[in-house]
KOLNU-849174 format. One record per residue: x, y, z of N, C-alpha, C in turn; residue number from 0; residue in three letters. Coordinates in steps of 0.1 Angstrom, whole numbers. Layout:
<site n_east="X" n_north="Y" n_up="Z" ca_east="X" ca_north="Y" ca_up="Z" c_east="X" c_north="Y" c_up="Z" pos="NUM" code="ALA"/>
...
END
This chain:
<site n_east="588" n_north="500" n_up="1192" ca_east="577" ca_north="497" ca_up="1190" c_east="570" c_north="484" c_up="1195" pos="0" code="MET"/>
<site n_east="557" n_north="489" n_up="1201" ca_east="547" ca_north="474" ca_up="1202" c_east="535" c_north="474" c_up="1197" pos="1" code="LYS"/>
<site n_east="530" n_north="464" n_up="1193" ca_east="514" ca_north="462" ca_up="1185" c_east="511" c_north="447" c_up="1193" pos="2" code="LEU"/>
<site n_east="498" n_north="453" n_up="1191" ca_east="489" ca_north="444" ca_up="1197" c_east="478" c_north="442" c_up="1183" pos="3" code="VAL"/>
<site n_east="476" n_north="428" n_up="1178" ca_east="471" ca_north="427" ca_up="1167" c_east="459" c_north="418" c_up="1170" pos="4" code="ILE"/>
<site n_east="446" n_north="421" n_up="1169" ca_east="437" ca_north="412" ca_up="1172" c_east="427" c_north="411" c_up="1158" pos="5" code="GLN"/>
<site n_east="427" n_north="401" n_up="1158" ca_east="417" ca_north="398" ca_up="1141" c_east="403" c_north="396" c_up="1148" pos="6" code="ARG"/>
<site n_east="396" n_north="407" n_up="1143" ca_east="381" ca_north="409" ca_up="1144" c_east="370" c_north="407" c_up="1134" pos="7" code="VAL"/>
<site n_east="360" n_north="406" n_up="1137" ca_east="348" ca_north="406" ca_up="1128" c_east="344" c_north="419" c_up="1125" pos="8" code="LYS"/>
<site n_east="346" n_north="428" n_up="1135" ca_east="342" ca_north="443" ca_up="1137" c_east="349" c_north="447" c_up="1145" pos="9" code="SER"/>
<site n_east="352" n_north="462" n_up="1146" ca_east="357" ca_north="471" ca_up="1158" c_east="355" c_north="484" c_up="1155" pos="10" code="ALA"/>
<site n_east="353" n_north="489" n_up="1165" ca_east="346" ca_north="507" ca_up="1166" c_east="356" c_north="514" c_up="1174" pos="11" code="ARG"/>
<site n_east="360" n_north="526" n_up="1173" ca_east="364" ca_north="535" ca_up="1180" c_east="356" c_north="546" c_up="1184" pos="12" code="VAL"/>
<site n_east="354" n_north="552" n_up="1192" ca_east="345" ca_north="563" ca_up="1196" c_east="351" c_north="575" c_up="1206" pos="13" code="GLU"/>
<site n_east="351" n_north="587" n_up="1203" ca_east="355" ca_north="596" ca_up="1210" c_east="344" c_north="605" c_up="1212" pos="14" code="VAL"/>
<site n_east="342" n_north="612" n_up="1228" ca_east="330" ca_north="619" ca_up="1229" c_east="318" c_north="614" c_up="1225" pos="15" code="ASP"/>
<site n_east="318" n_north="602" n_up="1225" ca_east="303" ca_north="596" ca_up="1219" c_east="299" c_north="596" c_up="1203" pos="16" code="GLY"/>
<site n_east="311" n_north="604" n_up="1198" ca_east="311" ca_north="599" ca_up="1180" c_east="322" c_north="591" c_up="1178" pos="17" code="LYS"/>
<site n_east="314" n_north="579" n_up="1165" ca_east="326" ca_north="573" ca_up="1161" c_east="339" c_north="577" c_up="1152" pos="18" code="THR"/>
<site n_east="353" n_north="579" n_up="1158" ca_east="363" ca_north="580" ca_up="1150" c_east="365" c_north="571" c_up="1139" pos="19" code="ALA"/>
<site n_east="367" n_north="559" n_up="1142" ca_east="369" ca_north="548" ca_up="1130" c_east="360" c_north="536" c_up="1132" pos="20" code="GLY"/>
<site n_east="359" n_north="530" n_up="1120" ca_east="350" ca_north="517" ca_up="1123" c_east="353" c_north="505" c_up="1111" pos="21" code="GLU"/>
<site n_east="355" n_north="492" n_up="1113" ca_east="357" ca_north="484" ca_up="1103" c_east="352" c_north="474" c_up="1105" pos="22" code="ILE"/>
<site n_east="351" n_north="465" n_up="1096" ca_east="341" ca_north="453" ca_up="1095" c_east="355" c_north="444" c_up="1099" pos="23" code="GLY"/>
<site n_east="353" n_north="431" n_up="1092" ca_east="364" ca_north="420" ca_up="1093" c_east="378" c_north="422" c_up="1089" pos="24" code="ALA"/>
<site n_east="387" n_north="421" n_up="1098" ca_east="400" ca_north="428" ca_up="1096" c_east="410" c_north="427" c_up="1110" pos="25" code="GLY"/>
<site n_east="417" n_north="436" n_up="1113" ca_east="426" ca_north="439" ca_up="1124" c_east="425" c_north="453" c_up="1131" pos="26" code="LEU"/>
<site n_east="423" n_north="449" n_up="1145" ca_east="426" ca_north="462" ca_up="1153" c_east="436" c_north="459" c_up="1157" pos="27" code="LEU"/>
<site n_east="447" n_north="474" n_up="1157" ca_east="459" ca_north="475" ca_up="1162" c_east="464" c_north="482" c_up="1173" pos="28" code="VAL"/>
<site n_east="463" n_north="480" n_up="1181" ca_east="469" ca_north="490" ca_up="1191" c_east="482" c_north="494" c_up="1189" pos="29" code="LEU"/>
<site n_east="487" n_north="504" n_up="1188" ca_east="502" ca_north="508" ca_up="1187" c_east="512" c_north="514" c_up="1199" pos="30" code="ILE"/>
<site n_east="519" n_north="511" n_up="1198" ca_east="525" ca_north="519" ca_up="1211" c_east="539" c_north="522" c_up="1205" pos="31" code="GLY"/>
<site n_east="542" n_north="540" n_up="1207" ca_east="557" ca_north="537" ca_up="1201" c_east="566" c_north="543" c_up="1211" pos="32" code="VAL"/>
<site n_east="577" n_north="536" n_up="1216" ca_east="586" ca_north="539" ca_up="1221" c_east="597" c_north="553" c_up="1216" pos="33" code="GLY"/>
<site n_east="601" n_north="555" n_up="1226" ca_east="615" ca_north="566" ca_up="1229" c_east="626" c_north="563" c_up="1217" pos="34" code="ARG"/>
<site n_east="630" n_north="552" n_up="1218" ca_east="641" ca_north="551" ca_up="1206" c_east="634" c_north="548" c_up="1193" pos="35" code="GLU"/>
<site n_east="621" n_north="546" n_up="1187" ca_east="617" ca_north="543" ca_up="1175" c_east="619" c_north="552" c_up="1163" pos="36" code="ASP"/>
<site n_east="620" n_north="548" n_up="1153" ca_east="620" ca_north="558" ca_up="1142" c_east="610" c_north="554" c_up="1128" pos="37" code="THR"/>
<site n_east="613" n_north="563" n_up="1119" ca_east="604" ca_north="558" ca_up="1106" c_east="609" c_north="543" c_up="1100" pos="38" code="GLU"/>
<site n_east="620" n_north="538" n_up="1103" ca_east="624" ca_north="524" ca_up="1099" c_east="618" c_north="515" c_up="1105" pos="39" code="ALA"/>
<site n_east="617" n_north="516" n_up="1116" ca_east="610" ca_north="509" ca_up="1127" c_east="596" c_north="507" c_up="1126" pos="40" code="ALA"/>
<site n_east="589" n_north="518" n_up="1121" ca_east="572" ca_north="517" ca_up="1117" c_east="572" c_north="509" c_up="1104" pos="41" code="ALA"/>
<site n_east="584" n_north="510" n_up="1093" ca_east="583" ca_north="502" ca_up="1088" c_east="583" c_north="490" c_up="1083" pos="42" code="ASP"/>
<site n_east="594" n_north="483" n_up="1094" ca_east="597" ca_north="471" ca_up="1094" c_east="584" c_north="463" c_up="1101" pos="43" code="LYS"/>
<site n_east="579" n_north="472" n_up="1111" ca_east="565" ca_north="466" ca_up="1117" c_east="554" c_north="467" c_up="1108" pos="44" code="TYR"/>
<site n_east="553" n_north="476" n_up="1100" ca_east="541" ca_north="475" ca_up="1094" c_east="541" c_north="462" c_up="1080" pos="45" code="LEU"/>
<site n_east="556" n_north="460" n_up="1075" ca_east="556" ca_north="452" ca_up="1069" c_east="555" c_north="438" c_up="1076" pos="46" code="LYS"/>
<site n_east="560" n_north="435" n_up="1087" ca_east="553" ca_north="421" ca_up="1090" c_east="538" c_north="421" c_up="1096" pos="47" code="LYS"/>
<site n_east="534" n_north="434" n_up="1099" ca_east="520" ca_north="432" ca_up="1104" c_east="511" c_north="431" c_up="1090" pos="48" code="LEU"/>
<site n_east="515" n_north="435" n_up="1082" ca_east="501" ca_north="433" ca_up="1069" c_east="506" c_north="419" c_up="1063" pos="49" code="LEU"/>
<site n_east="522" n_north="415" n_up="1064" ca_east="523" ca_north="401" ca_up="1059" c_east="520" c_north="389" c_up="1064" pos="50" code="GLY"/>
<site n_east="514" n_north="391" n_up="1082" ca_east="513" ca_north="380" ca_up="1092" c_east="500" c_north="373" c_up="1082" pos="51" code="LEU"/>
<site n_east="502" n_north="360" n_up="1085" ca_east="490" ca_north="352" ca_up="1079" c_east="483" c_north="346" c_up="1091" pos="52" code="ARG"/>
<site n_east="471" n_north="352" n_up="1094" ca_east="465" ca_north="348" ca_up="1107" c_east="452" c_north="346" c_up="1104" pos="53" code="ILE"/>
<site n_east="449" n_north="349" n_up="1088" ca_east="436" ca_north="346" ca_up="1084" c_east="434" c_north="330" c_up="1080" pos="54" code="PHE"/>
<site n_east="420" n_north="325" n_up="1080" ca_east="418" ca_north="307" ca_up="1078" c_east="419" c_north="312" c_up="1062" pos="55" code="GLU"/>
<site n_east="422" n_north="300" n_up="1055" ca_east="423" ca_north="296" ca_up="1041" c_east="408" c_north="287" c_up="1042" pos="56" code="ASP"/>
<site n_east="407" n_north="281" n_up="1028" ca_east="394" ca_north="272" ca_up="1026" c_east="395" c_north="261" c_up="1035" pos="57" code="ALA"/>
<site n_east="407" n_north="257" n_up="1038" ca_east="408" ca_north="244" ca_up="1047" c_east="406" c_north="246" c_up="1062" pos="58" code="GLU"/>
<site n_east="410" n_north="259" n_up="1068" ca_east="406" ca_north="262" ca_up="1082" c_east="419" c_north="265" c_up="1086" pos="59" code="GLY"/>
<site n_east="431" n_north="264" n_up="1080" ca_east="442" ca_north="270" ca_up="1082" c_east="447" c_north="283" c_up="1083" pos="60" code="LYS"/>
<site n_east="456" n_north="287" n_up="1091" ca_east="458" ca_north="300" ca_up="1092" c_east="470" c_north="303" c_up="1081" pos="61" code="THR"/>
<site n_east="467" n_north="304" n_up="1069" ca_east="475" ca_north="306" ca_up="1059" c_east="475" c_north="321" c_up="1049" pos="62" code="ASN"/>
<site n_east="464" n_north="330" n_up="1056" ca_east="463" ca_north="341" ca_up="1047" c_east="464" c_north="354" c_up="1053" pos="63" code="LEU"/>
<site n_east="472" n_north="364" n_up="1046" ca_east="473" ca_north="376" ca_up="1054" c_east="461" c_north="383" c_up="1051" pos="64" code="SER"/>
<site n_east="460" n_north="399" n_up="1058" ca_east="450" ca_north="409" ca_up="1056" c_east="450" c_north="411" c_up="1041" pos="65" code="LEU"/>
<site n_east="454" n_north="412" n_up="1034" ca_east="456" ca_north="417" ca_up="1021" c_east="447" c_north="405" c_up="1013" pos="66" code="LYS"/>
<site n_east="454" n_north="393" n_up="1016" ca_east="449" ca_north="382" ca_up="1009" c_east="432" c_north="382" c_up="1009" pos="67" code="ASP"/>
<site n_east="426" n_north="386" n_up="1024" ca_east="411" ca_north="383" ca_up="1028" c_east="404" c_north="397" c_up="1022" pos="68" code="VAL"/>
<site n_east="412" n_north="406" n_up="1016" ca_east="410" ca_north="419" ca_up="1016" c_east="400" c_north="429" c_up="1031" pos="69" code="GLU"/>
<site n_east="411" n_north="424" n_up="1040" ca_east="399" ca_north="426" ca_up="1051" c_east="408" c_north="447" c_up="1058" pos="70" code="GLY"/>
<site n_east="400" n_north="447" n_up="1065" ca_east="404" ca_north="465" ca_up="1068" c_east="411" c_north="462" c_up="1083" pos="71" code="GLU"/>
<site n_east="416" n_north="474" n_up="1084" ca_east="425" ca_north="476" ca_up="1096" c_east="420" c_north="491" c_up="1105" pos="72" code="LEU"/>
<site n_east="421" n_north="486" n_up="1114" ca_east="420" ca_north="502" ca_up="1125" c_east="433" c_north="503" c_up="1137" pos="73" code="LEU"/>
<site n_east="437" n_north="511" n_up="1133" ca_east="451" ca_north="516" ca_up="1138" c_east="446" c_north="523" c_up="1150" pos="74" code="LEU"/>
<site n_east="448" n_north="519" n_up="1163" ca_east="447" ca_north="529" ca_up="1173" c_east="459" c_north="532" c_up="1181" pos="75" code="VAL"/>
<site n_east="462" n_north="542" n_up="1186" ca_east="477" ca_north="546" ca_up="1192" c_east="474" c_north="543" c_up="1208" pos="76" code="SER"/>
<site n_east="482" n_north="534" n_up="1216" ca_east="482" ca_north="535" ca_up="1228" c_east="495" c_north="533" c_up="1238" pos="77" code="GLN"/>
<site n_east="501" n_north="546" n_up="1239" ca_east="512" ca_north="546" ca_up="1249" c_east="510" c_north="536" c_up="1261" pos="78" code="PHE"/>
<site n_east="503" n_north="532" n_up="1267" ca_east="501" ca_north="525" ca_up="1278" c_east="508" c_north="510" c_up="1276" pos="79" code="THR"/>
<site n_east="511" n_north="507" n_up="1264" ca_east="517" ca_north="495" ca_up="1258" c_east="530" c_north="497" c_up="1262" pos="80" code="LEU"/>
<site n_east="537" n_north="505" n_up="1268" ca_east="551" ca_north="507" ca_up="1274" c_east="548" c_north="511" c_up="1290" pos="81" code="TYR"/>
<site n_east="535" n_north="507" n_up="1296" ca_east="537" ca_north="504" ca_up="1309" c_east="555" c_north="495" c_up="1316" pos="82" code="ALA"/>
<site n_east="555" n_north="500" n_up="1323" ca_east="565" ca_north="496" ca_up="1333" c_east="560" c_north="488" c_up="1346" pos="83" code="ASN"/>
<site n_east="556" n_north="478" n_up="1350" ca_east="552" ca_north="477" ca_up="1362" c_east="559" c_north="468" c_up="1368" pos="84" code="CYS"/>
<site n_east="573" n_north="469" n_up="1368" ca_east="580" ca_north="460" ca_up="1375" c_east="585" c_north="464" c_up="1393" pos="85" code="ARG"/>
<site n_east="582" n_north="475" n_up="1394" ca_east="583" ca_north="483" ca_up="1406" c_east="570" c_north="487" c_up="1412" pos="86" code="LYS"/>
<site n_east="567" n_north="485" n_up="1424" ca_east="557" ca_north="493" ca_up="1429" c_east="543" c_north="488" c_up="1420" pos="87" code="GLY"/>
<site n_east="530" n_north="496" n_up="1425" ca_east="518" ca_north="490" ca_up="1419" c_east="514" c_north="504" c_up="1409" pos="88" code="ASN"/>
<site n_east="521" n_north="514" n_up="1407" ca_east="516" ca_north="524" ca_up="1399" c_east="528" c_north="525" c_up="1388" pos="89" code="ARG"/>
<site n_east="523" n_north="520" n_up="1372" ca_east="530" ca_north="520" ca_up="1361" c_east="540" c_north="533" c_up="1361" pos="90" code="PRO"/>
<site n_east="549" n_north="530" n_up="1352" ca_east="558" ca_north="542" ca_up="1347" c_east="560" c_north="540" c_up="1333" pos="91" code="SER"/>
<site n_east="558" n_north="555" n_up="1326" ca_east="556" ca_north="549" ca_up="1310" c_east="570" c_north="559" c_up="1305" pos="92" code="PHE"/>
<site n_east="582" n_north="559" n_up="1313" ca_east="595" ca_north="563" ca_up="1309" c_east="599" c_north="558" c_up="1297" pos="93" code="ILE"/>
<site n_east="595" n_north="548" n_up="1292" ca_east="597" ca_north="538" ca_up="1278" c_east="591" c_north="546" c_up="1269" pos="94" code="GLU"/>
<site n_east="581" n_north="551" n_up="1269" ca_east="571" ca_north="556" ca_up="1258" c_east="578" c_north="566" c_up="1248" pos="95" code="ALA"/>
<site n_east="574" n_north="569" n_up="1239" ca_east="581" ca_north="580" ca_up="1228" c_east="572" c_north="594" c_up="1235" pos="96" code="GLY"/>
<site n_east="581" n_north="602" n_up="1234" ca_east="574" ca_north="616" ca_up="1237" c_east="562" c_north="616" c_up="1229" pos="97" code="ASP"/>
<site n_east="548" n_north="624" n_up="1235" ca_east="537" ca_north="624" ca_up="1225" c_east="542" c_north="631" c_up="1213" pos="98" code="PRO"/>
<site n_east="547" n_north="642" n_up="1209" ca_east="553" ca_north="649" ca_up="1193" c_east="558" c_north="638" c_up="1185" pos="99" code="GLU"/>
<site n_east="568" n_north="633" n_up="1191" ca_east="571" ca_north="620" ca_up="1182" c_east="566" c_north="611" c_up="1178" pos="100" code="LYS"/>
<site n_east="556" n_north="606" n_up="1190" ca_east="549" ca_north="596" ca_up="1188" c_east="540" c_north="594" c_up="1179" pos="101" code="ALA"/>
<site n_east="532" n_north="607" n_up="1179" ca_east="522" ca_north="612" ca_up="1170" c_east="526" c_north="611" c_up="1157" pos="102" code="GLU"/>
<site n_east="536" n_north="619" n_up="1156" ca_east="545" ca_north="617" ca_up="1138" c_east="545" c_north="602" c_up="1134" pos="103" code="GLN"/>
<site n_east="550" n_north="597" n_up="1143" ca_east="555" ca_north="580" ca_up="1139" c_east="539" c_north="573" c_up="1139" pos="104" code="LEU"/>
<site n_east="527" n_north="574" n_up="1145" ca_east="516" ca_north="567" ca_up="1143" c_east="510" c_north="572" c_up="1130" pos="105" code="TYR"/>
<site n_east="510" n_north="587" n_up="1127" ca_east="505" ca_north="591" ca_up="1115" c_east="513" c_north="587" c_up="1103" pos="106" code="GLU"/>
<site n_east="527" n_north="584" n_up="1104" ca_east="535" ca_north="578" ca_up="1093" c_east="531" c_north="565" c_up="1091" pos="107" code="TYR"/>
<site n_east="528" n_north="558" n_up="1100" ca_east="522" ca_north="542" ca_up="1099" c_east="506" c_north="545" c_up="1094" pos="108" code="MET"/>
<site n_east="501" n_north="552" n_up="1097" ca_east="489" ca_north="553" ca_up="1092" c_east="488" c_north="556" c_up="1074" pos="109" code="VAL"/>
<site n_east="498" n_north="565" n_up="1073" ca_east="498" ca_north="570" ca_up="1058" c_east="503" c_north="558" c_up="1049" pos="110" code="ARG"/>
<site n_east="515" n_north="555" n_up="1057" ca_east="520" ca_north="542" ca_up="1047" c_east="510" c_north="529" c_up="1043" pos="111" code="GLU"/>
<site n_east="502" n_north="525" n_up="1060" ca_east="491" ca_north="514" ca_up="1058" c_east="480" c_north="522" c_up="1045" pos="112" code="ALA"/>
<site n_east="477" n_north="531" n_up="1046" ca_east="468" ca_north="535" ca_up="1034" c_east="469" c_north="532" c_up="1017" pos="113" code="LYS"/>
<site n_east="486" n_north="536" n_up="1014" ca_east="491" ca_north="531" ca_up="1005" c_east="494" c_north="515" c_up="1000" pos="114" code="LYS"/>
<site n_east="486" n_north="504" n_up="1013" ca_east="488" ca_north="492" ca_up="1009" c_east="473" c_north="486" c_up="1014" pos="115" code="GLN"/>
<site n_east="465" n_north="490" n_up="1018" ca_east="453" ca_north="484" ca_up="1023" c_east="440" c_north="497" c_up="1021" pos="116" code="VAL"/>
<site n_east="431" n_north="487" n_up="1016" ca_east="421" ca_north="497" ca_up="1008" c_east="414" c_north="506" c_up="1018" pos="117" code="ASP"/>
<site n_east="411" n_north="500" n_up="1031" ca_east="403" ca_north="507" ca_up="1042" c_east="414" c_north="505" c_up="1054" pos="118" code="VAL"/>
<site n_east="418" n_north="519" n_up="1058" ca_east="421" ca_north="520" ca_up="1068" c_east="413" c_north="531" c_up="1076" pos="119" code="VAL"/>
<site n_east="412" n_north="528" n_up="1089" ca_east="405" ca_north="538" ca_up="1100" c_east="413" c_north="543" c_up="1110" pos="120" code="GLU"/>
<site n_east="410" n_north="549" n_up="1117" ca_east="419" ca_north="554" ca_up="1129" c_east="413" c_north="557" c_up="1145" pos="121" code="THR"/>
<site n_east="415" n_north="555" n_up="1155" ca_east="415" ca_north="564" ca_up="1167" c_east="419" c_north="580" c_up="1165" pos="122" code="GLY"/>
<site n_east="419" n_north="584" n_up="1177" ca_east="423" ca_north="598" ca_up="1174" c_east="436" c_north="600" c_up="1184" pos="123" code="VAL"/>
<site n_east="448" n_north="606" n_up="1179" ca_east="457" ca_north="601" ca_up="1187" c_east="455" c_north="611" c_up="1202" pos="124" code="PHE"/>
<site n_east="459" n_north="609" n_up="1213" ca_east="459" ca_north="614" ca_up="1225" c_east="446" c_north="612" c_up="1231" pos="125" code="GLY"/>
<site n_east="435" n_north="609" n_up="1227" ca_east="423" ca_north="612" ca_up="1230" c_east="417" c_north="600" c_up="1241" pos="126" code="ALA"/>
<site n_east="407" n_north="605" n_up="1250" ca_east="402" ca_north="595" ca_up="1255" c_east="393" c_north="588" c_up="1248" pos="127" code="HIS"/>
<site n_east="395" n_north="574" n_up="1245" ca_east="392" ca_north="567" ca_up="1235" c_east="383" c_north="553" c_up="1240" pos="128" code="MET"/>
<site n_east="369" n_north="551" n_up="1234" ca_east="365" ca_north="540" ca_up="1239" c_east="362" c_north="529" c_up="1225" pos="129" code="GLU"/>
<site n_east="370" n_north="517" n_up="1229" ca_east="372" ca_north="507" ca_up="1216" c_east="365" c_north="495" c_up="1218" pos="130" code="VAL"/>
<site n_east="359" n_north="492" n_up="1209" ca_east="349" ca_north="481" ca_up="1209" c_east="352" c_north="473" c_up="1198" pos="131" code="SER"/>
<site n_east="349" n_north="458" n_up="1201" ca_east="353" ca_north="449" ca_up="1190" c_east="347" c_north="435" c_up="1190" pos="132" code="LEU"/>
<site n_east="344" n_north="431" n_up="1182" ca_east="344" ca_north="412" ca_up="1182" c_east="355" c_north="406" c_up="1179" pos="133" code="VAL"/>
<site n_east="362" n_north="401" n_up="1186" ca_east="373" ca_north="392" ca_up="1189" c_east="369" c_north="383" c_up="1176" pos="134" code="ASN"/>
<site n_east="379" n_north="377" n_up="1167" ca_east="372" ca_north="365" ca_up="1156" c_east="385" c_north="354" c_up="1161" pos="135" code="ASP"/>
<site n_east="379" n_north="345" n_up="1173" ca_east="386" ca_north="329" ca_up="1176" c_east="383" c_north="331" c_up="1188" pos="136" code="GLY"/>
<site n_east="391" n_north="340" n_up="1198" ca_east="398" ca_north="351" ca_up="1198" c_east="411" c_north="347" c_up="1196" pos="137" code="PRO"/>
<site n_east="418" n_north="359" n_up="1185" ca_east="433" ca_north="356" ca_up="1180" c_east="437" c_north="371" c_up="1181" pos="138" code="PHE"/>
<site n_east="446" n_north="371" n_up="1188" ca_east="454" ca_north="380" ca_up="1189" c_east="472" c_north="380" c_up="1194" pos="139" code="THR"/>
<site n_east="479" n_north="387" n_up="1186" ca_east="492" ca_north="386" ca_up="1185" c_east="499" c_north="401" c_up="1192" pos="140" code="VAL"/>
<site n_east="511" n_north="400" n_up="1195" ca_east="517" ca_north="409" ca_up="1199" c_east="530" c_north="409" c_up="1194" pos="141" code="LEU"/>
<site n_east="535" n_north="421" n_up="1191" ca_east="545" ca_north="423" ca_up="1179" c_east="554" c_north="432" c_up="1190" pos="142" code="LEU"/>
<site n_east="568" n_north="427" n_up="1194" ca_east="577" ca_north="437" ca_up="1198" c_east="591" c_north="431" c_up="1198" pos="143" code="GLU"/>
<site n_east="602" n_north="441" n_up="1200" ca_east="617" ca_north="435" ca_up="1197" c_east="615" c_north="429" c_up="1183" pos="144" code="ASN"/>
<site n_east="614" n_north="435" n_up="1170" ca_east="615" ca_north="430" ca_up="1163" c_east="629" c_north="435" c_up="1156" pos="145" code="LEU"/>
END
């Protein structure tokens, strides 16, 4: 799995001109599922994501997690995180999980996140999405190879 985590003041996903998911302050997470990923891997990534202390405390130090600040979560599938650009100029996506498996793991992560976070919004798997955000910081973290 690969997760791009952005601390945001707000974020929204639109599909065909309609809002699919929208949050206030919290995290926008782009999720790439690889060929070898499993539910166990998804659990590991979700635990790490929700435990990341990337929000500021009263002293301005990044000591607080999403739960600590009662932040919101926007989860967006993005297979292009698995683009391999080592050869030539056209990315290869052979390392990305097949769409059916990737959708199952993405939906699994959404279900598990909803058990732990009050506000969880999503994009639409496999759709052409327009993602807009107000990045807070900016503060962006890449999780991979856990």
